[in-house]
VOLUM-818212 format. One record per residue (C-alpha): residue number from 1; residue in three letters; chain; x, y, z. Coordinates in steps of 0.001 Angstrom, whole numbers, padded with zeros to 6 digits, always signed. Layout:
// VOLUM-818212
<NUM, "Ala", "A", <X, Y, Z>>
...
// end
This chain:
// VOLUM-818212
<1, "Unk", "A", <+095461, -129915, -017599>>
<2, "Unk", "A", <+095263, -131170, -021350>>
<3, "Unk", "A", <+091752, -132762, -020450>>
<4, "Unk", "A", <+090525, -128655, -020202>>
<5, "Unk", "A", <+089981, -126791, -022895>>
<6, "Unk", "A", <+089505, -122880, -022320>>
<7, "Unk", "A", <+087353, -120872, -024618>>
<8, "Unk", "A", <+087544, -117108, -023951>>
<9, "Unk", "A", <+085846, -114378, -025051>>
<10, "Unk", "A", <+086827, -112296, -022735>>
<11, "Unk", "A", <+088511, -112957, -018879>>
<12, "Unk", "A", <+087450, -109815, -017649>>
<13, "Unk", "A", <+085346, -109866, -014521>>
<14, "Unk", "A", <+084548, -106150, -013619>>
<15, "Unk", "A", <+084665, -104959, -009954>>
<16, "Unk", "A", <+082793, -101945, -010727>>
<17, "Unk", "A", <+079456, -104238, -010290>>
<18, "Unk", "A", <+078013, -103547, -006902>>
<19, "Unk", "A", <+075383, -105727, -005014>>
<20, "Unk", "A", <+073210, -102479, -005562>>
<21, "Unk", "A", <+073029, -103913, -008747>>
<22, "Unk", "A", <+071161, -107127, -008276>>
<23, "Unk", "A", <+068026, -105229, -008339>>
<24, "Unk", "A", <+068511, -103856, -012085>>
<25, "Unk", "A", <+068419, -107633, -013314>>
<26, "Unk", "A", <+065375, -109414, -013949>>
<27, "Unk", "A", <+064501, -111523, -010736>>
<28, "Unk", "A", <+061958, -114124, -011049>>
<29, "Unk", "A", <+059373, -113980, -008879>>
<30, "Unk", "A", <+056253, -116449, -009791>>
<31, "Unk", "A", <+055269, -119071, -012314>>
<32, "Unk", "A", <+052026, -117322, -013983>>
<33, "Unk", "A", <+050009, -120201, -013776>>
<34, "Unk", "A", <+050446, -120835, -009727>>
<35, "Unk", "A", <+049475, -116737, -009341>>
<36, "Unk", "A", <+045953, -115798, -008831>>
<37, "Unk", "A", <+045648, -112256, -010207>>
<38, "Unk", "A", <+042653, -111467, -008798>>
<39, "Unk", "A", <+043970, -110362, -005735>>
<40, "Unk", "A", <+047374, -108635, -004954>>
<41, "Unk", "A", <+050417, -110993, -005220>>
<42, "Unk", "A", <+053407, -110715, -002503>>
<43, "Unk", "A", <+056712, -111810, -002798>>
<44, "Unk", "A", <+059991, -110985, -001374>>
<45, "Unk", "A", <+063239, -109950, -003055>>
<46, "Unk", "A", <+065581, -110432, -000052>>
<47, "Unk", "A", <+064425, -108289, +002388>>
<48, "Unk", "A", <+062743, -106280, -000164>>
<49, "Unk", "A", <+059080, -106629, +000433>>
<50, "Unk", "A", <+056695, -106652, -002700>>
<51, "Unk", "A", <+053201, -106603, -004093>>
<52, "Unk", "A", <+052042, -107168, -007670>>
<53, "Unk", "A", <+048462, -106570, -008755>>
<54, "Unk", "A", <+047095, -106637, -012676>>
<55, "Unk", "A", <+045719, -103435, -014190>>
<56, "Unk", "A", <+043072, -105163, -016110>>
<57, "Unk", "A", <+041840, -101652, -017752>>
<58, "Unk", "A", <+045444, -100953, -019083>>
<59, "Unk", "A", <+046767, -104522, -018927>>
<60, "Unk", "A", <+049758, -104348, -017276>>
<61, "Unk", "A", <+051124, -105274, -013740>>
<62, "Unk", "A", <+052281, -103063, -011355>>
<63, "Unk", "A", <+054623, -103216, -008511>>
<64, "Unk", "A", <+055028, -101210, -005259>>
<65, "Unk", "A", <+057088, -101782, -001840>>
<66, "Unk", "A", <+054331, -103635, +000624>>
<67, "Unk", "A", <+054743, -101168, +003260>>
<68, "Unk", "A", <+051989, -098010, +003069>>
<69, "Unk", "A", <+053520, -094855, +003052>>
<70, "Unk", "A", <+050521, -093496, +005204>>
<71, "Unk", "A", <+050695, -096066, +008534>>
<72, "Unk", "A", <+052170, -098551, +007502>>
<73, "Unk", "A", <+049929, -101576, +007033>>
<74, "Unk", "A", <+050876, -104032, +004283>>
<75, "Unk", "A", <+049222, -103730, +001127>>
<76, "Unk", "A", <+048611, -107412, +000180>>
<77, "Unk", "A", <+045359, -107859, +001801>>
<78, "Unk", "A", <+044003, -104591, -000138>>
<79, "Unk", "A", <+041326, -104538, -002469>>
<80, "Unk", "A", <+042422, -104219, -006597>>
<81, "Unk", "A", <+039720, -101611, -007371>>
<82, "Unk", "A", <+037658, -101154, -010815>>
<83, "Unk", "A", <+039849, -098541, -012070>>
<84, "Unk", "A", <+043009, -100698, -011450>>
<85, "Unk", "A", <+044343, -099064, -007997>>
<86, "Unk", "A", <+045430, -101201, -005168>>
<87, "Unk", "A", <+042881, -099932, -001913>>
<88, "Unk", "A", <+044933, -100277, +001155>>
<89, "Unk", "A", <+042905, -101866, +003932>>
<90, "Unk", "A", <+043500, -099868, +006588>>
<91, "Unk", "A", <+042022, -096264, +005558>>
<92, "Unk", "A", <+041839, -096514, +001742>>
<93, "Unk", "A", <+044848, -094856, +000122>>
<94, "Unk", "A", <+045120, -096052, -003299>>
<95, "Unk", "A", <+047885, -096571, -005142>>
<96, "Unk", "A", <+048568, -096518, -009085>>
<97, "Unk", "A", <+051145, -096575, -011774>>
<98, "Unk", "A", <+052879, -093759, -010421>>
<99, "Unk", "A", <+053237, -094921, -007165>>
<100, "Unk", "A", <+054985, -098074, -008645>>
<101, "Unk", "A", <+058247, -099668, -007574>>
<102, "Unk", "A", <+060461, -101343, -010462>>
<103, "Unk", "A", <+058878, -102966, -013549>>
<104, "Unk", "A", <+057193, -106344, -013940>>
<105, "Unk", "A", <+056915, -108092, -016731>>
<106, "Unk", "A", <+055565, -111814, -018093>>
<107, "Unk", "A", <+058139, -113944, -019878>>
<108, "Unk", "A", <+057993, -117676, -020881>>
<109, "Unk", "A", <+055546, -118473, -018141>>
<110, "Unk", "A", <+056809, -116974, -015254>>
<111, "Unk", "A", <+056533, -112962, -013523>>
<112, "Unk", "A", <+059933, -110785, -013432>>
<113, "Unk", "A", <+060720, -107825, -011837>>
<114, "Unk", "A", <+063795, -105171, -011799>>
<115, "Unk", "A", <+063734, -102135, -010603>>
<116, "Unk", "A", <+065717, -100316, -013416>>
<117, "Unk", "A", <+066469, -103323, -015974>>
<118, "Unk", "A", <+069358, -103433, -017792>>
<119, "Unk", "A", <+068033, -105689, -020440>>
<120, "Unk", "A", <+065033, -105359, -022123>>
<121, "Unk", "A", <+063897, -108607, -021007>>
<122, "Unk", "A", <+064887, -111790, -019017>>
<123, "Unk", "A", <+067009, -114188, -020119>>
<124, "Unk", "A", <+065601, -117431, -022049>>
<125, "Unk", "A", <+065476, -121104, -021604>>
<126, "Unk", "A", <+066484, -122863, -024963>>
<127, "Unk", "A", <+064096, -124240, -027030>>
<128, "Unk", "A", <+061028, -123108, -024658>>
<129, "Unk", "A", <+059098, -121289, -027806>>
<130, "Unk", "A", <+060091, -124543, -030025>>
<131, "Unk", "A", <+056521, -126465, -030377>>
<132, "Unk", "A", <+058538, -129757, -030412>>
<133, "Unk", "A", <+059272, -129586, -026731>>
<134, "Unk", "A", <+056909, -130022, -023999>>
<135, "Unk", "A", <+057199, -127130, -021209>>
<136, "Unk", "A", <+056225, -127496, -017279>>
<137, "Unk", "A", <+057086, -125759, -014122>>
<138, "Unk", "A", <+058555, -126403, -010746>>
<139, "Unk", "A", <+059256, -124966, -007409>>
<140, "Unk", "A", <+060816, -125088, -004568>>
<141, "Unk", "A", <+062265, -123112, -001132>>
<142, "Unk", "A", <+066068, -124444, -001085>>
<143, "Unk", "A", <+067755, -124149, +002772>>
<144, "Unk", "A", <+070542, -122573, +001325>>
<145, "Unk", "A", <+071908, -119449, +000088>>
<146, "Unk", "A", <+071664, -117912, -003465>>
<147, "Unk", "A", <+075770, -118451, -003982>>
<148, "Unk", "A", <+075385, -122165, -002667>>
<149, "Unk", "A", <+072796, -122519, -005343>>
<150, "Unk", "A", <+074826, -120731, -007945>>
<151, "Unk", "A", <+077749, -123198, -007056>>
<152, "Unk", "A", <+075380, -126158, -007299>>
<153, "Unk", "A", <+074361, -125723, -010852>>
<154, "Unk", "A", <+077930, -125874, -011947>>
<155, "Unk", "A", <+079391, -128685, -009735>>
<156, "Unk", "A", <+080471, -131681, -012160>>
<157, "Unk", "A", <+081488, -133509, -009051>>
<158, "Unk", "A", <+078269, -133921, -006755>>
<159, "Unk", "A", <+076317, -136242, -009015>>
<160, "Unk", "A", <+078283, -139417, -007161>>
<161, "Unk", "A", <+077612, -138551, -003724>>
<162, "Unk", "A", <+073848, -136478, -003559>>
<163, "Unk", "A", <+072356, -138277, -006554>>
<164, "Unk", "A", <+073948, -141372, -006751>>
<165, "Unk", "A", <+070797, -143891, -005446>>
<166, "Unk", "A", <+068649, -145450, -007944>>
<167, "Unk", "A", <+066414, -142932, -008552>>
<168, "Unk", "A", <+069190, -140284, -008974>>
<169, "Unk", "A", <+071260, -139991, -011869>>
<170, "Unk", "A", <+074468, -140137, -010544>>
<171, "Unk", "A", <+077238, -142940, -010744>>
<172, "Unk", "A", <+081261, -143267, -009549>>
<173, "Unk", "A", <+082096, -142692, -013151>>
<174, "Unk", "A", <+084201, -139450, -013729>>
<175, "Unk", "A", <+082955, -137043, -016226>>
<176, "Unk", "A", <+084937, -137220, -019561>>
<177, "Unk", "A", <+085643, -134322, -022225>>
<178, "Unk", "A", <+085144, -131671, -019836>>
<179, "Unk", "A", <+085567, -128085, -021450>>
<180, "Unk", "A", <+085227, -124594, -019276>>
<181, "Unk", "A", <+084028, -121441, -021202>>
<182, "Unk", "A", <+083666, -118090, -019880>>
<183, "Unk", "A", <+081675, -115137, -022224>>
<184, "Unk", "A", <+081131, -111670, -021714>>
<185, "Unk", "A", <+078103, -111056, -024236>>
<186, "Unk", "A", <+078433, -106684, -024004>>
<187, "Unk", "A", <+081498, -104855, -024099>>
<188, "Unk", "A", <+083237, -104296, -021277>>
<189, "Unk", "A", <+081645, -107673, -020038>>
<190, "Unk", "A", <+079699, -105106, -017370>>
<191, "Unk", "A", <+075892, -106430, -017336>>
<192, "Unk", "A", <+076030, -110230, -019179>>
<193, "Unk", "A", <+078697, -112292, -017707>>
<194, "Unk", "A", <+077721, -116268, -018380>>
<195, "Unk", "A", <+080127, -119029, -017743>>
<196, "Unk", "A", <+079595, -122690, -019177>>
<197, "Unk", "A", <+080551, -125908, -018612>>
<198, "Unk", "A", <+079996, -129228, -020687>>
<199, "Unk", "A", <+080853, -132812, -020536>>
<200, "Unk", "A", <+079858, -136462, -021492>>
<201, "Unk", "A", <+078672, -138358, -018260>>
<202, "Unk", "A", <+077689, -142365, -018020>>
<203, "Unk", "A", <+074272, -142285, -017166>>
<204, "Unk", "A", <+073736, -145188, -014310>>
<205, "Unk", "A", <+071397, -148007, -015033>>
<206, "Unk", "A", <+068287, -146415, -014473>>
<207, "Unk", "A", <+068271, -143563, -016373>>
<208, "Unk", "A", <+069969, -145385, -019159>>
<209, "Unk", "A", <+066828, -147444, -019614>>
<210, "Unk", "A", <+064860, -144401, -019284>>
<211, "Unk", "A", <+067311, -142865, -021906>>
<212, "Unk", "A", <+065957, -145884, -024352>>
<213, "Unk", "A", <+069364, -147960, -023352>>
<214, "Unk", "A", <+071350, -144964, -024752>>
<215, "Unk", "A", <+074441, -144665, -021639>>
<216, "Unk", "A", <+076239, -142167, -022395>>
<217, "Unk", "A", <+074970, -138155, -022321>>
<218, "Unk", "A", <+076633, -135180, -023610>>
<219, "Unk", "A", <+075700, -132137, -020855>>
<220, "Unk", "A", <+076140, -128618, -021345>>
<221, "Unk", "A", <+075627, -126081, -018073>>
<222, "Unk", "A", <+075404, -122351, -018566>>
<223, "Unk", "A", <+075360, -119542, -015604>>
<224, "Unk", "A", <+074218, -116085, -016467>>
<225, "Unk", "A", <+074852, -113697, -013360>>
<226, "Unk", "A", <+073625, -113189, -011408>>
<227, "Unk", "A", <+070176, -116103, -010874>>
<228, "Unk", "A", <+069872, -118562, -013807>>
<229, "Unk", "A", <+070879, -121513, -015257>>
<230, "Unk", "A", <+070045, -123903, -017813>>
<231, "Unk", "A", <+071552, -126927, -018498>>
<232, "Unk", "A", <+070887, -129238, -021650>>
<233, "Unk", "A", <+071444, -133093, -021581>>
<234, "Unk", "A", <+071342, -134504, -024898>>
<235, "Unk", "A", <+071620, -138183, -026612>>
<236, "Unk", "A", <+070761, -139176, -029978>>
<237, "Unk", "A", <+068359, -135895, -031136>>
<238, "Unk", "A", <+066853, -135969, -027801>>
<239, "Unk", "A", <+067547, -132930, -025384>>
<240, "Unk", "A", <+065851, -132272, -022170>>
<241, "Unk", "A", <+066619, -128410, -020753>>
<242, "Unk", "A", <+066250, -127360, -017181>>
<243, "Unk", "A", <+066003, -123800, -016361>>
<244, "Unk", "A", <+066532, -122821, -013033>>
<245, "Unk", "A", <+065803, -119127, -011836>>
<246, "Unk", "A", <+066638, -118160, -007989>>
<247, "Unk", "A", <+065212, -115769, -005937>>
<248, "Unk", "A", <+066540, -115285, -002835>>
<249, "Unk", "A", <+064188, -115021, +000559>>
<250, "Unk", "A", <+066624, -115117, +003252>>
<251, "Unk", "A", <+070440, -115199, +003904>>
<252, "Unk", "A", <+070039, -118971, +003819>>
<253, "Unk", "A", <+066807, -119161, +001739>>
<254, "Unk", "A", <+066717, -119573, -002298>>
<255, "Unk", "A", <+063729, -120099, -004055>>
<256, "Unk", "A", <+064252, -122215, -006931>>
<257, "Unk", "A", <+061881, -121505, -010390>>
<258, "Unk", "A", <+062429, -124725, -012480>>
<259, "Unk", "A", <+061809, -124550, -016143>>
<260, "Unk", "A", <+061406, -128436, -017561>>
<261, "Unk", "A", <+061823, -128508, -021319>>
<262, "Unk", "A", <+061829, -131722, -023585>>
<263, "Unk", "A", <+061246, -133428, -027011>>
<264, "Unk", "A", <+061231, -136462, -025816>>
<265, "Unk", "A", <+058527, -138659, -023372>>
<266, "Unk", "A", <+055726, -136369, -024520>>
<267, "Unk", "A", <+052797, -138184, -023854>>
<268, "Unk", "A", <+050874, -136810, -020653>>
<269, "Unk", "A", <+052369, -139946, -018771>>
<270, "Unk", "A", <+055596, -138892, -020234>>
<271, "Unk", "A", <+055615, -135346, -019131>>
<272, "Unk", "A", <+054622, -136386, -015742>>
<273, "Unk", "A", <+057624, -138951, -015580>>
<274, "Unk", "A", <+059675, -135971, -016211>>
<275, "Unk", "A", <+058281, -133767, -013507>>
<276, "Unk", "A", <+058733, -136813, -011007>>
<277, "Unk", "A", <+062020, -137758, -011778>>
<278, "Unk", "A", <+062757, -133515, -011804>>
<279, "Unk", "A", <+061390, -133411, -008211>>
<280, "Unk", "A", <+063138, -135948, -006989>>
<281, "Unk", "A", <+066582, -134883, -008073>>
<282, "Unk", "A", <+065768, -131739, -006327>>
<283, "Unk", "A", <+064586, -133314, -003396>>
<284, "Unk", "A", <+068171, -134410, -003491>>
<285, "Unk", "A", <+069928, -131431, -003572>>
<286, "Unk", "A", <+067561, -129888, -001032>>
<287, "Unk", "A", <+068977, -131901, +001552>>
<288, "Unk", "A", <+072452, -131316, +000725>>
<289, "Unk", "A", <+071328, -127913, +001233>>
<290, "Unk", "A", <+070325, -128019, +004424>>
<291, "Unk", "A", <+074116, -129074, +005283>>
<292, "Unk", "A", <+075642, -125963, +004014>>
<293, "Unk", "A", <+077193, -124000, +006068>>
<294, "Unk", "A", <+075146, -120608, +007032>>
<295, "Unk", "A", <+076855, -117291, +005190>>
<296, "Unk", "A", <+079628, -116111, +007073>>
<297, "Unk", "A", <+083001, -114332, +006934>>
<298, "Unk", "A", <+084780, -117305, +008290>>
<299, "Unk", "A", <+082852, -119534, +005561>>
<300, "Unk", "A", <+084098, -116841, +002772>>
<301, "Unk", "A", <+087629, -117118, +003708>>
<302, "Unk", "A", <+087665, -120537, +003814>>
<303, "Unk", "A", <+085694, -121560, +000967>>
<304, "Unk", "A", <+087625, -123472, -002419>>
<305, "Unk", "A", <+090872, -123411, +000329>>
<306, "Unk", "A", <+090417, -126970, -001552>>
<307, "Unk", "A", <+090159, -127150, -004932>>
<308, "Unk", "A", <+089874, -130419, -007436>>
<309, "Unk", "A", <+091407, -130265, -010317>>
<310, "Unk", "A", <+088580, -130349, -012230>>
<311, "Unk", "A", <+086728, -127310, -010627>>
<312, "Unk", "A", <+088600, -124153, -013002>>
<313, "Unk", "A", <+085037, -122868, -013921>>
<314, "Unk", "A", <+083699, -122981, -010072>>
<315, "Unk", "A", <+086860, -120605, -009657>>
<316, "Unk", "A", <+085663, -118441, -012085>>
<317, "Unk", "A", <+081861, -118723, -010441>>
<318, "Unk", "A", <+083051, -117666, -007343>>
<319, "Unk", "A", <+084906, -114700, -008733>>
<320, "Unk", "A", <+081466, -114055, -010712>>
<321, "Unk", "A", <+079542, -113966, -007521>>
<322, "Unk", "A", <+082063, -111824, -005393>>
<323, "Unk", "A", <+080192, -108959, -006826>>
<324, "Unk", "A", <+076925, -110268, -005430>>
<325, "Unk", "A", <+075574, -109468, -001866>>
<326, "Unk", "A", <+072510, -110718, -000280>>
<327, "Unk", "A", <+069757, -107852, -000620>>
<328, "Unk", "A", <+069504, -106910, +002863>>
<329, "Unk", "A", <+067308, -104135, +004016>>
<330, "Unk", "A", <+069934, -101441, +003973>>
<331, "Unk", "A", <+070514, -102091, +000362>>
<332, "Unk", "A", <+066386, -101836, +000287>>
<333, "Unk", "A", <+066816, -098499, +001680>>
<334, "Unk", "A", <+069438, -097178, -000203>>
<335, "Unk", "A", <+067327, -098390, -003132>>
<336, "Unk", "A", <+064154, -096477, -002070>>
<337, "Unk", "A", <+065900, -093289, -000916>>
<338, "Unk", "A", <+067524, -093148, -004536>>
<339, "Unk", "A", <+064028, -093758, -006159>>
<340, "Unk", "A", <+062828, -090759, -003910>>
<341, "Unk", "A", <+065477, -088459, -005149>>
<342, "Unk", "A", <+064913, -089026, -009019>>
// end
């Protein structure tokens, strides 16, 4: 155990957080430059169907449930009127801000939604606004649950097996100087839980060549409950930042919105190279996600019956993710009824 250093700003993970609170955390619902705002935009958060449109008169986004309250038509094929309303295509019922369901904001090139947000703005990706860094985006729908995706972000053992090819970054050498961190930023730790993992890693030959013949990198990974993570890979004064916003689309389907920021390989060709490498690694993760078991009570019971010696942070993540439950239709109905009462 002398390999591990634990830095606990707080070790309490409150049992009072429920899956209902998931809707009150900012959830990434799209990359701005991939959305056509001349028409309504539809997206699901779990079983919650949403439609978002832009009221250009007031320069604001409005979101509502993608079900018309008249005769149940979907609204995403409706028209945005000159007055900034969304007109249902079935009978012309118009929706405006007073019909809104949740809040929508732009942040760091992405669109976010929350019903009654805990935080003023979504979590940020380090260095995103630094002018010395190039930024770009990718997205991929992973055939695994949000919890499977979360464990992947702090798993330091899978690179050897999942990313071990010449086009990956893994090798058969163990990580070194492993440190685990638990942070609860707010008093009581009720709404801002974070886990960190740092280690030194020896790159394979291909990545070493790309890293200007520097073989060893320092790595830091952070998971912010319930659905955001970022990683920093550093060598010399070069940094590669990968931010991942996780959006559950189905019980075993999670969209990864990936933000890439780096202060090297900044030419147009270099930027494309970094995106290509990230895409290759994401496809390797995709193959593993297809092999993940469906979510079930049996899986919950069996999960982490075996623990490797360097997985303390994963156990903490398991405790954290026990507060998460897939945003099912029952939860959506509860949320809708709660808003109606208010």
